[in-house]
Structures are given as C-alpha cells and as structure tokens.
Backbone as CSV, one residue per row, in Angstrom:
resi,resn,N_x,N_y,N_z,CA_x,CA_y,CA_z,C_x,C_y,C_z
1,MET,86.996,110.647,-62.040,87.288,110.465,-63.467,86.255,109.548,-64.090
2,GLU,85.789,109.876,-65.284,84.793,109.069,-65.953,85.408,108.356,-67.147
3,VAL,84.883,107.193,-67.428,85.344,106.430,-68.581,84.154,106.124,-69.451
4,PRO,84.352,105.859,-70.753,83.226,105.616,-71.658,82.454,104.373,-71.288
5,ALA,81.191,104.384,-71.580,80.357,103.211,-71.336,80.638,102.147,-72.371
6,ALA,80.290,100.883,-72.026,80.548,99.779,-72.943,79.606,99.825,-74.126
7,SER,80.058,99.198,-75.232,79.268,99.243,-76.453,78.178,98.200,-76.494
8,PHE,78.211,97.203,-75.591,77.179,96.183,-75.659,75.914,96.672,-74.965
9,GLY,74.811,95.978,-75.221,73.551,96.330,-74.594,72.776,97.357,-75.374
10,THR,73.192,97.698,-76.599,72.472,98.654,-77.415,72.056,97.998,-78.713
11,ARG,71.113,98.620,-79.368,70.671,98.112,-80.661,70.967,99.144,-81.742
12,LYS,71.247,98.639,-82.928,71.585,99.539,-84.016,70.352,100.288,-84.495
13,THR,70.574,101.532,-84.943,69.491,102.330,-85.498,69.323,101.991,-86.964
14,GLY,68.416,102.679,-87.631,68.145,102.380,-89.031,69.341,102.559,-89.936
15,ASN,70.237,103.485,-89.582,71.411,103.712,-90.430,72.573,102.781,-90.092
16,GLY,72.311,101.796,-89.213,73.337,100.815,-88.904,74.283,101.242,-87.805
17,LYS,74.092,102.432,-87.230,74.977,102.921,-86.184,74.326,102.714,-84.824
18,ARG,75.157,102.583,-83.820,74.634,102.441,-82.473,74.408,103.823,-81.858
19,PRO,73.320,104.012,-81.144,73.074,105.313,-80.510,74.032,105.522,-79.352
20,ALA,74.211,106.768,-78.966,75.086,107.081,-77.842,74.496,106.514,-76.561
21,LEU,75.371,106.034,-75.675,74.909,105.418,-74.438,75.027,106.335,-73.233
22,GLY,75.981,107.204,-73.264,76.185,108.039,-72.094,77.403,107.598,-71.312
23,ARG,77.844,108.446,-70.399,78.998,108.130,-69.570,78.524,107.571,-68.236
24,VAL,79.307,106.668,-67.703,79.031,106.145,-66.370,80.309,106.280,-65.555
25,SER,80.169,106.199,-64.237,81.336,106.369,-63.385,82.269,105.179,-63.506
26,ARG,83.536,105.328,-63.049,84.487,104.228,-63.065,83.957,103.061,-62.247
27,VAL,83.292,103.345,-61.113,82.705,102.285,-60.301,81.670,101.528,-61.105
28,GLY,80.872,102.261,-61.879,79.857,101.620,-62.695,80.450,100.674,-63.716
29,ILE,81.540,101.079,-64.351,82.186,100.223,-65.342,82.711,98.956,-64.684
30,PHE,83.329,99.105,-63.493,83.834,97.913,-62.830,82.711,96.967,-62.450
31,LYS,81.541,97.508,-62.088,80.407,96.642,-61.794,79.937,95.949,-63.064
32,ALA,79.923,96.671,-64.170,79.474,96.076,-65.424,80.372,94.931,-65.845
33,PHE,81.662,95.008,-65.464,82.608,93.965,-65.844,82.950,93.063,-64.672
34,ARG,81.992,92.927,-63.765,82.221,92.088,-62.600,82.561,90.661,-62.991
35,TYR,81.977,90.160,-64.070,82.180,88.777,-64.467,83.247,88.638,-65.547
36,SER,84.101,89.652,-65.698,85.215,89.552,-66.640,86.480,90.008,-65.959
37,ASP,87.584,89.308,-66.171,88.866,89.697,-65.612,89.667,90.541,-66.588
38,ARG,89.078,90.879,-67.717,89.808,91.660,-68.711,89.760,93.138,-68.334
39,PRO,90.706,93.935,-68.856,90.719,95.359,-68.549,89.405,96.016,-68.922
40,VAL,89.060,97.076,-68.172,87.780,97.719,-68.417,87.735,98.460,-69.733
41,SER,88.859,98.572,-70.430,88.857,99.221,-71.740,88.392,98.297,-72.849
42,GLN,88.039,97.046,-72.500,87.614,96.093,-73.507,86.347,95.384,-73.044
43,SER,85.557,94.958,-74.029,84.431,94.102,-73.706,84.928,92.666,-73.689
44,PHE,84.022,91.683,-73.495,84.427,90.294,-73.382,85.161,89.811,-74.622
45,PHE,84.786,90.290,-75.796,85.413,89.810,-77.032,86.406,90.818,-77.591
46,GLY,86.858,91.753,-76.753,87.952,92.615,-77.144,87.551,93.867,-77.904
47,ASN,86.263,94.164,-78.068,85.868,95.373,-78.762,86.137,96.584,-77.879
48,ARG,86.621,97.644,-78.479,86.907,98.848,-77.707,85.621,99.472,-77.223
49,LEU,85.678,100.096,-76.064,84.502,100.763,-75.544,84.213,102.022,-76.358
50,MET,82.947,102.309,-76.582,82.573,103.450,-77.407,82.572,104.745,-76.591
51,VAL,83.142,105.801,-77.135,83.106,107.106,-76.495,81.725,107.704,-76.715
52,THR,81.094,108.136,-75.625,79.740,108.679,-75.709,79.672,109.985,-74.953
53,HIS,78.560,110.651,-75.056,78.488,112.012,-74.543,77.274,112.284,-73.660
54,ALA,76.223,111.471,-73.757,75.066,111.727,-72.916,75.377,111.343,-71.482
55,THR,74.554,111.763,-70.545,74.758,111.472,-69.131,73.871,110.320,-68.710
56,GLN,74.441,109.407,-67.890,73.682,108.263,-67.433,74.132,107.921,-66.025
57,HIS,73.193,107.558,-65.153,73.538,107.231,-63.782,74.275,105.902,-63.733
58,PRO,75.256,105.744,-62.826,75.966,104.469,-62.699,75.027,103.386,-62.210
59,PRO,75.370,102.109,-62.473,74.520,101.012,-62.009,74.345,101.036,-60.499
60,THR,73.189,100.674,-60.040,72.889,100.642,-58.616,73.040,99.224,-58.097
61,ALA,72.830,99.062,-56.779,72.880,97.734,-56.186,71.833,96.830,-56.815
62,THR,70.705,97.430,-57.218,69.660,96.652,-57.877,70.154,96.107,-59.207
63,ASP,70.890,96.944,-59.983,71.475,96.497,-61.252,72.431,95.333,-61.007
64,ASP,73.262,95.485,-59.972,74.240,94.455,-59.653,73.545,93.145,-59.314
65,SER,72.485,93.224,-58.548,71.721,92.027,-58.184,71.074,91.402,-59.405
66,CYS,70.615,92.233,-60.334,69.977,91.723,-61.548,70.988,90.958,-62.403
67,VAL,72.197,91.481,-62.545,73.239,90.787,-63.310,73.525,89.434,-62.685
68,GLU,73.601,89.407,-61.360,73.875,88.138,-60.680,72.754,87.131,-60.916
69,ARG,71.514,87.592,-60.875,70.385,86.688,-61.122,70.416,86.161,-62.552
70,ILE,70.746,87.019,-63.493,70.807,86.605,-64.896,71.875,85.545,-65.100
71,VAL,73.066,85.776,-64.533,74.170,84.838,-64.705,73.860,83.508,-64.019
72,GLN,73.275,83.561,-62.836,72.927,82.325,-62.133,71.876,81.535,-62.908
73,ALA,70.861,82.234,-63.409,69.823,81.559,-64.189,70.399,80.967,-65.463
74,ALA,71.265,81.724,-66.134,71.887,81.236,-67.367,72.777,80.030,-67.092
75,ALA,73.518,80.052,-65.982,74.388,78.923,-65.636,73.567,77.651,-65.464
76,ASP,72.454,77.753,-64.773,71.611,76.582,-64.553,71.028,76.059,-65.869
77,LEU,70.526,76.957,-66.707,69.901,76.546,-67.970,70.926,76.001,-68.960
78,PHE,72.068,76.683,-69.093,73.111,76.199,-69.999,73.602,74.816,-69.573
79,SER,73.727,74.598,-68.263,74.240,73.316,-67.786,73.242,72.192,-68.018
80,ARG,71.957,72.508,-68.020,70.925,71.484,-68.198,70.607,71.209,-69.675
81,HIS,70.625,72.274,-70.484,70.140,72.137,-71.854,71.182,72.444,-72.927
82,GLY,72.370,72.891,-72.519,73.394,73.238,-73.495,73.188,74.633,-74.061
83,TYR,74.214,75.119,-74.712,74.164,76.481,-75.257,73.037,76.645,-76.274
84,ASN,72.956,75.712,-77.221,71.964,75.846,-78.292,70.536,75.572,-77.823
85,GLY,70.393,74.953,-76.661,69.065,74.624,-76.173,68.452,75.671,-75.279
86,VAL,69.104,76.812,-75.154,68.625,77.860,-74.246,68.452,79.171,-75.008
87,SER,67.324,79.824,-74.802,67.067,81.117,-75.428,67.200,82.235,-74.406
88,ILE,67.409,83.435,-74.887,67.467,84.595,-73.998,66.128,84.783,-73.296
89,ASN,65.031,84.477,-73.984,63.713,84.574,-73.356,63.630,83.665,-72.134
90,ALA,64.135,82.436,-72.266,64.096,81.486,-71.154,64.959,81.972,-69.992
91,ILE,66.121,82.531,-70.315,67.004,83.053,-69.268,66.339,84.210,-68.546
92,ALA,65.743,85.112,-69.296,65.070,86.261,-68.691,63.945,85.813,-67.770
93,GLU,63.167,84.849,-68.226,62.058,84.351,-67.403,62.567,83.711,-66.119
94,ALA,63.630,82.902,-66.222,64.183,82.247,-65.045,64.792,83.249,-64.068
95,ALA,65.319,84.352,-64.604,65.944,85.381,-63.756,64.934,86.372,-63.215
96,GLY,63.698,86.271,-63.665,62.669,87.197,-63.205,62.845,88.596,-63.741
97,THR,63.300,88.685,-64.990,63.495,90.001,-65.597,63.046,89.939,-67.049
98,SER,63.300,90.990,-67.799,62.865,91.050,-69.189,64.019,90.740,-70.127
99,LYS,63.669,90.359,-71.349,64.686,90.108,-72.373,65.486,91.381,-72.641
100,ALA,64.805,92.521,-72.660,65.500,93.791,-72.894,66.523,94.067,-71.811
101,ASN,66.204,93.684,-70.574,67.135,93.926,-69.477,68.357,93.022,-69.583
102,VAL,68.173,91.797,-70.083,69.320,90.923,-70.310,70.260,91.566,-71.322
103,PHE,69.704,92.096,-72.414,70.528,92.744,-73.432,71.099,94.073,-72.951
104,HIS,70.502,94.648,-71.920,71.063,95.861,-71.331,72.409,95.566,-70.667
105,HIS,72.538,94.372,-70.104,73.762,93.996,-69.389,74.724,93.173,-70.243
106,PHE,74.202,92.435,-71.212,75.041,91.575,-72.054,74.676,91.787,-73.516
107,ARG,75.686,91.986,-74.337,75.460,92.331,-75.731,74.726,91.230,-76.493
108,ASN,75.030,89.977,-76.178,74.396,88.860,-76.874,74.570,87.600,-76.036
109,LYS,74.079,86.485,-76.538,74.147,85.229,-75.783,75.585,84.746,-75.636
110,ASP,76.423,84.992,-76.639,77.830,84.614,-76.539,78.479,85.263,-75.319
111,GLU,78.255,86.548,-75.172,78.864,87.286,-74.073,78.355,86.791,-72.727
112,LEU,77.077,86.478,-72.649,76.504,85.945,-71.418,77.104,84.575,-71.101
113,TYR,77.322,83.760,-72.131,77.900,82.430,-71.925,79.315,82.537,-71.364
114,VAL,80.091,83.482,-71.875,81.440,83.711,-71.356,81.367,84.131,-69.892
115,ALA,80.423,85.016,-69.567,80.259,85.461,-68.182,79.935,84.284,-67.272
116,VAL,79.121,83.371,-67.755,78.757,82.187,-66.969,79.988,81.315,-66.713
117,LEU,80.788,81.065,-67.742,81.972,80.220,-67.572,82.957,80.837,-66.590
118,ARG,83.139,82.130,-66.666,84.044,82.797,-65.730,83.459,82.776,-64.323
119,HIS,82.151,82.889,-64.234,81.482,82.871,-62.928,81.657,81.520,-62.239
120,VAL,81.439,80.432,-62.965,81.511,79.120,-62.320,82.953,78.690,-62.037
121,SER,83.916,79.273,-62.732,85.313,78.909,-62.494,85.963,79.773,-61.422
122,ARG,85.280,80.842,-61.004,85.889,81.793,-60.062,86.207,81.186,-58.698
123,PRO,85.322,80.398,-58.045,85.668,79.870,-56.721,86.961,79.047,-56.730
124,SER,87.122,78.194,-57.728,88.344,77.388,-57.803,89.555,78.267,-58.054
125,ARG,89.391,79.295,-58.888,90.514,80.179,-59.179,90.968,80.916,-57.912
126,GLU,90.012,81.442,-57.153,90.368,82.163,-55.934,91.052,81.242,-54.934
127,MET,90.557,80.014,-54.823,91.158,79.053,-53.910,92.577,78.708,-54.336
128,LEU,92.792,78.471,-55.633,94.114,78.098,-56.124,95.113,79.241,-55.985
129,VAL,94.657,80.460,-56.200,95.540,81.620,-55.998,96.020,81.656,-54.551
130,SER,95.099,81.387,-53.624,95.466,81.357,-52.209,96.450,80.218,-51.915
131,LEU,96.212,79.057,-52.510,97.089,77.912,-52.280,98.481,78.118,-52.878
132,MET,98.561,78.888,-53.957,99.861,79.168,-54.568,100.765,79.925,-53.599
133,ASP,100.158,80.736,-52.722,100.931,81.528,-51.765,101.051,80.843,-50.412
134,ASP,100.488,79.646,-50.273,100.502,78.927,-49.006,101.874,78.294,-48.775
135,ASP,102.308,78.280,-47.515,103.616,77.711,-47.181,103.546,76.218,-46.880
136,SER,102.341,75.644,-46.890,102.207,74.220,-46.607,102.865,73.395,-47.714
137,ASP,103.155,72.114,-47.406,103.755,71.276,-48.432,102.709,70.918,-49.485
138,ALA,103.159,70.321,-50.576,102.280,70.064,-51.710,101.148,69.107,-51.358
139,LEU,101.415,68.115,-50.526,100.373,67.161,-50.145,99.230,67.858,-49.420
140,ALA,99.567,68.739,-48.498,98.537,69.472,-47.758,97.742,70.387,-48.679
141,ARG,98.428,71.022,-49.626,97.726,71.921,-50.544,96.842,71.151,-51.514
142,LEU,97.301,70.002,-51.976,96.481,69.184,-52.865,95.253,68.650,-52.136
143,GLN,95.428,68.277,-50.878,94.291,67.807,-50.091,93.287,68.941,-49.900
144,ALA,93.776,70.146,-49.603,92.887,71.292,-49.422,92.133,71.595,-50.710
145,PHE,92.833,71.498,-51.854,92.161,71.740,-53.132,91.096,70.697,-53.392
146,ALA,91.441,69.420,-53.225,90.507,68.340,-53.550,89.228,68.446,-52.735
147,VAL,89.364,68.731,-51.446,88.192,68.827,-50.566,87.362,70.059,-50.910
148,ALA,88.022,71.207,-51.081,87.291,72.435,-51.386,86.636,72.366,-52.760
149,HIS,87.325,71.785,-53.729,86.769,71.644,-55.073,85.528,70.755,-55.045
150,MET,85.598,69.660,-54.304,84.436,68.776,-54.175,83.268,69.510,-53.516
151,ASN,83.541,70.234,-52.448,82.477,70.976,-51.763,81.828,71.990,-52.688
152,ASN,82.643,72.673,-53.494,82.110,73.669,-54.422,81.217,73.009,-55.462
153,LEU,81.630,71.863,-55.969,80.825,71.161,-56.970,79.491,70.704,-56.387
154,GLN,79.490,70.306,-55.113,78.227,69.874,-54.500,77.282,71.052,-54.310
155,GLN,77.832,72.218,-54.029,77.009,73.413,-53.820,76.564,74.025,-55.141
156,GLU,77.396,73.892,-56.170,77.093,74.482,-57.475,77.142,73.373,-58.525
157,ALA,76.098,72.574,-58.569,76.093,71.404,-59.453,76.196,71.794,-60.924
158,GLU,75.746,73.017,-61.265,75.802,73.406,-62.671,77.242,73.518,-63.170
159,THR,78.199,73.747,-62.233,79.599,73.812,-62.637,80.043,72.496,-63.248
160,ALA,79.749,71.389,-62.576,80.128,70.073,-63.094,79.427,69.784,-64.415
161,ARG,78.150,70.128,-64.506,77.410,69.852,-65.744,77.951,70.677,-66.900
162,LEU,78.320,71.930,-66.639,78.878,72.781,-67.694,80.211,72.235,-68.178
163,ILE,81.053,71.784,-67.239,82.346,71.231,-67.631,82.137,70.015,-68.529
164,MET,81.225,69.141,-68.141,80.975,67.948,-68.937,80.405,68.305,-70.304
165,ARG,79.492,69.256,-70.361,78.908,69.646,-71.654,79.958,70.258,-72.555
166,GLU,80.792,71.127,-72.012,81.824,71.767,-72.820,82.850,70.743,-73.309
167,THR,83.116,69.736,-72.484,84.113,68.727,-72.840,83.581,67.745,-73.880
168,LEU,82.352,67.261,-73.655,81.801,66.222,-74.515,81.114,66.767,-75.760
169,ASP,80.535,67.954,-75.651,79.775,68.502,-76.778,79.978,70.005,-76.855
170,PRO,81.207,70.440,-77.177,81.488,71.874,-77.194,80.643,72.593,-78.228
171,VAL,80.206,73.804,-77.875,79.428,74.595,-78.810,80.313,75.013,-79.965
172,GLN,79.697,75.362,-81.058,80.427,75.549,-82.303,81.127,76.905,-82.388
173,GLY,82.059,76.985,-83.318,82.681,78.255,-83.678,83.542,78.838,-82.584
174,GLU,83.370,80.136,-82.391,84.226,80.883,-81.475,84.130,80.368,-80.051
175,LYS,82.985,79.745,-79.694,82.775,79.307,-78.327,83.388,77.950,-78.038
176,SER,83.880,77.243,-79.047,84.354,75.881,-78.835,85.575,75.802,-77.927
177,SER,86.323,76.895,-77.805,87.510,76.889,-76.956,87.291,77.628,-75.646
178,LEU,86.048,77.958,-75.318,85.796,78.766,-74.125,86.173,78.045,-72.844
179,LEU,85.997,76.736,-72.814,86.332,76.006,-71.600,87.790,76.218,-71.235
180,THR,88.658,76.259,-72.230,90.075,76.437,-71.959,90.460,77.903,-71.817
181,SER,89.765,78.793,-72.499,90.195,80.186,-72.507,89.574,81.025,-71.406
182,GLU,88.458,80.608,-70.858,87.754,81.452,-69.894,87.829,80.899,-68.477
183,GLY,89.014,80.814,-67.937,89.171,80.516,-66.529,89.626,79.113,-66.219
184,PHE,89.091,78.099,-66.908,89.406,76.731,-66.542,90.865,76.388,-66.821
185,ALA,91.414,76.850,-67.926,92.812,76.552,-68.247,93.743,77.201,-67.231
186,GLU,93.411,78.409,-66.821,94.224,79.097,-65.813,94.208,78.311,-64.501
187,ASN,93.030,77.837,-64.113,92.925,77.045,-62.888,93.756,75.775,-62.987
188,PHE,93.646,75.101,-64.114,94.377,73.849,-64.310,95.881,74.087,-64.236
189,SER,96.350,75.165,-64.844,97.785,75.474,-64.836,98.295,75.722,-63.419
190,MET,97.490,76.400,-62.599,97.909,76.642,-61.214,97.995,75.332,-60.435
191,LEU,97.033,74.433,-60.661,97.069,73.139,-59.981,98.312,72.350,-60.400
192,VAL,98.646,72.366,-61.677,99.846,71.682,-62.168,101.095,72.277,-61.521
193,ARG,101.136,73.593,-61.369,102.309,74.228,-60.765,102.483,73.807,-59.301
194,ILE,101.362,73.661,-58.585,101.440,73.206,-57.194,102.046,71.804,-57.137
195,ILE,101.606,70.934,-58.045,102.132,69.571,-58.086,103.609,69.581,-58.460
196,ARG,103.952,70.384,-59.459,105.350,70.439,-59.896,106.248,71.000,-58.790
197,ASP,105.749,71.997,-58.054,106.519,72.536,-56.932,106.796,71.447,-55.892
198,GLY,105.776,70.584,-55.666,105.973,69.486,-54.719,107.027,68.504,-55.189
199,GLN,107.092,68.278,-56.501,108.128,67.396,-57.037,109.514,68.013,-56.868
200,GLN,109.610,69.301,-57.133,110.906,69.971,-57.009,111.367,70.044,-55.561
201,ALA,110.394,70.118,-54.635,110.743,70.180,-53.216,111.032,68.804,-52.637
202,GLY,110.732,67.747,-53.395,110.975,66.401,-52.917,109.827,65.806,-52.134
203,THR,108.736,66.556,-51.978,107.564,66.039,-51.264,106.849,64.989,-52.094
204,LEU,106.818,65.196,-53.409,106.165,64.271,-54.330,107.216,63.593,-55.200
205,ARG,106.927,62.373,-55.599,107.834,61.624,-56.462,108.046,62.368,-57.779
206,ALA,109.261,62.344,-58.273,109.614,63.139,-59.444,109.282,62.476,-60.764
207,GLY,108.921,61.206,-60.776,108.816,60.486,-62.027,107.471,60.482,-62.711
208,PHE,106.469,61.221,-62.208,105.155,61.193,-62.853,104.823,62.548,-63.461
209,ASP,103.823,62.544,-64.338,103.411,63.760,-65.035,102.418,64.549,-64.189
210,PRO,102.712,65.809,-63.827,101.815,66.608,-62.986,100.439,66.830,-63.609
211,ALA,100.387,66.983,-64.928,99.102,67.226,-65.583,98.174,66.020,-65.468
212,THR,98.758,64.825,-65.441,97.936,63.620,-65.299,97.283,63.585,-63.917
213,LEU,98.044,63.889,-62.887,97.479,63.916,-61.530,96.413,64.999,-61.417
214,ALA,96.662,66.178,-61.997,95.671,67.255,-61.960,94.383,66.830,-62.651
215,THR,94.520,66.129,-63.771,93.346,65.643,-64.501,92.543,64.651,-63.666
216,VAL,93.242,63.767,-62.978,92.562,62.778,-62.137,91.822,63.466,-60.995
217,LEU,92.462,64.411,-60.330,91.836,65.105,-59.205,90.548,65.814,-59.639
218,VAL,90.650,66.602,-60.689,89.485,67.357,-61.156,88.450,66.415,-61.764
219,GLY,88.913,65.504,-62.611,87.992,64.618,-63.315,87.190,63.720,-62.399
220,MET,87.817,63.174,-61.362,87.094,62.288,-60.460,86.068,63.057,-59.640
221,ASN,86.385,64.278,-59.244,85.403,65.091,-58.512,84.188,65.403,-59.388
222,VAL,84.451,65.752,-60.657,83.355,66.060,-61.572,82.521,64.809,-61.830
223,PHE,83.199,63.678,-62.086,82.476,62.429,-62.345,81.608,62.050,-61.151
224,PHE,82.162,62.136,-59.946,81.392,61.788,-58.753,80.145,62.658,-58.637
225,THR,80.304,63.951,-58.900,79.195,64.883,-58.736,78.041,64.575,-59.678
226,ILE,78.349,64.261,-60.935,77.268,64.047,-61.903,76.729,62.620,-61.880
227,SER,77.432,61.692,-61.205,76.995,60.291,-61.230,76.623,59.746,-59.857
228,ARG,76.633,60.571,-58.834,76.441,60.067,-57.472,75.068,59.436,-57.286
229,ASP,74.056,59.955,-57.958,72.725,59.359,-57.829,72.712,57.935,-58.377
230,GLY,73.367,57.737,-59.524,73.445,56.401,-60.085,74.298,55.479,-59.239
231,LEU,75.405,56.016,-58.701,76.284,55.204,-57.866,75.577,54.702,-56.615
232,SER,74.579,55.449,-56.160,73.884,55.067,-54.928,73.147,53.735,-55.069
233,HIS,72.928,53.285,-56.318,72.228,52.017,-56.543,73.183,50.822,-56.604
234,PHE,74.496,51.093,-56.550,75.470,50.007,-56.576,75.713,49.537,-55.140
235,PRO,75.466,48.259,-54.845,75.596,47.791,-53.465,77.011,47.919,-52.903
236,GLU,78.032,47.920,-53.777,79.407,48.022,-53.291,79.799,49.453,-52.927
237,VAL,79.012,50.420,-53.354,79.349,51.833,-53.140,78.672,52.330,-51.864
238,ASP,79.488,52.712,-50.890,78.947,53.241,-49.641,79.248,54.725,-49.451
239,PHE,79.735,55.373,-50.529,80.131,56.782,-50.421,79.310,57.714,-51.312
240,ALA,78.276,57.196,-51.967,77.533,58.015,-52.923,76.944,59.261,-52.281
241,HIS,76.543,59.146,-51.032,75.950,60.290,-50.336,76.921,60.921,-49.338
242,ASN,78.196,60.620,-49.512,79.212,61.145,-48.606,80.424,61.610,-49.411
243,PRO,80.344,62.801,-50.009,81.457,63.306,-50.831,82.775,63.370,-50.075
244,GLY,82.703,63.685,-48.786,83.927,63.772,-48.000,84.642,62.438,-47.904
245,LEU,83.868,61.373,-47.750,84.458,60.034,-47.682,85.088,59.661,-49.018
246,PHE,84.412,60.011,-50.114,84.977,59.734,-51.435,86.301,60.465,-51.610
247,SER,86.350,61.747,-51.235,87.581,62.533,-51.367,88.697,61.924,-50.533
248,GLU,88.368,61.502,-49.318,89.378,60.911,-48.438,89.969,59.648,-49.054
249,ARG,89.115,58.790,-49.608,89.595,57.547,-50.197,90.356,57.788,-51.494
250,LEU,89.901,58.753,-52.285,90.608,59.073,-53.524,92.006,59.587,-53.230
251,LEU,92.129,60.478,-52.250,93.432,61.021,-51.898,94.348,59.930,-51.345
252,ASP,93.776,58.995,-50.594,94.579,57.892,-50.081,95.162,57.069,-51.234
253,LEU,94.332,56.811,-52.257,94.815,56.063,-53.422,95.903,56.831,-54.154
254,LEU,95.702,58.123,-54.338,96.667,58.929,-55.085,97.973,59.094,-54.319
255,PHE,97.864,59.306,-53.015,99.064,59.578,-52.227,99.828,58.302,-51.878
256,ASN,99.113,57.206,-51.686,99.763,55.977,-51.218,99.798,54.870,-52.257
257,GLY,99.028,55.011,-53.352,99.045,54.014,-54.401,98.290,52.751,-54.024
258,ILE,98.297,51.781,-54.919,97.586,50.526,-54.667,98.540,49.353,-54.506
259,ARG,99.814,49.570,-54.781,100.798,48.496,-54.631,101.121,48.279,-53.162
260,ASN,101.173,47.024,-52.758,101.541,46.684,-51.393,103.009,46.993,-51.178
261,GLN,103.282,48.010,-50.350,104.658,48.442,-50.158,105.515,47.362,-49.509
262,GLU,104.897,46.464,-48.757,105.669,45.412,-48.076,106.229,44.397,-49.061
263,THR,105.579,44.299,-50.236,106.057,43.329,-51.230,106.924,43.956,-52.291
264,THR,107.117,45.280,-52.196,107.943,45.977,-53.183,109.412,45.682,-52.941
265,SER,110.084,45.239,-53.965,111.501,44.885,-53.835,112.373,46.121,-53.890
C-alpha cells in the first residue's frame, strides 16, 4: 500500500502552487518521519500530506544516513550558537551535504529544529518508558535514571546545551514552547509518575512534591555537564572529572538528606 509523500522539501512554482512530489512507499514515509512521533498523515506542524501522482523511489539507506548527519550537525550548531545564530548553509556544510538536500528532508529551519529537540530527548524517553514497566522499587528506578541520564549527557553534550538555551533564552514565536512540547515535557511527566508511584507504595516519603525532586535530578545533571570544566578549578571539588561519583553523592543527599538522623527527635 502506498501513501502520499510529505508536502515539505518542495519549493513553490511561479503560480504559488507546489509541484507534485510523487508517491513513496509506506516504509519510505516512516523513514522520512523517523524524528517525529506524530502520525505519518501529518508533518511536524500538523499540515496534511499532499496527494501526488508522479512516481518516486523510496528513501535509501544513504538518505537515512544523510538525515541523521543533518540532525546531528544541526544539534551541535544549535546548542553552540542558538537557533537564530545558525543558518541552513552552516548546517549543510557541517553535515557534508548541500542546502538543497537539507530542504529535501526538512521543509524549513523550524521543522529541523523540532527534529533536533525530539532527537536529543529520545534516549531519556526510551529509558523512562522502560523504567515505567520495571518492577523495581522507586529508589532503584530513580538511581537507574539518574546514572543513565548523566551518562547520556556526557556522551551527547549538545543535549545539555540545548536544554539550557531553550530554558534561558527561548527562541521567539511558535518555537518558544518547543522545549515543553517536543519530548521534554513527556519525559518529565514520566519521571514524576515514577516518584509519585514510590510515594503511593510507601518507598518514598509522602510529604514532598514529586515535581521538585524531578527538577533537582534533571537540573543538577545538566548543571554538572555544562559547568564541569569550571568546577575542576575549585580545590574543594574532587568530582569534576568523575560524573559517576557526582551522581552517587547527589543520590545519597536526595535519598538520605542532610539532617543528622541521630539528633532527630
């Protein structure tokens, strides 16, 4: 069964209409929407796919690799220079492809930016989905999340930089809510549910706000990742080059607190 090709990646003709793109296989459409969790009947911003009639070969493994290179290059550039500081020309050059090829896969820079945000949030989302189905208690699942999240941030530093840029200096207009709408809010909600489940099961104390703990877990990992070089110059800090040690000590503080239990009345 064939489905219509997406409307992005084309340019308008002189009469203002888009030329026909052709049909691609269902596999091709799923590859084209690899970086979107939305149904294949919609583009990233909800536009309906255009019905076309010409014939076109489905994307190949080379196409798939090119999309990945574009998204990776865009993630690095957006995280370093911000949305407004990056051009499609710069992304194409960093990805080793042409500007036309970038527009072949992504309708515009907005759409590429959304793909980047979903791409960098995917590892945490997959991990949290797995933890939601885990039978371990909440403490074990929170520890697994904290360690895995830290490891992911160390391997993909642009993730931490993008989160900080979106938080401190969100891009204007429609993109200003992308941090919450494109994957990160879903991840945060799953983490809160894990904490709340632990409270209901009696593993965690019932009197604190789950969202506050989730914020601390994520926020401290992000802060450590972007500031570890500076922290290495502080003589009191012996964990700047040891993310695992930082995670271990942070979890100890969160799980056991700072109050001396022997003096608690």
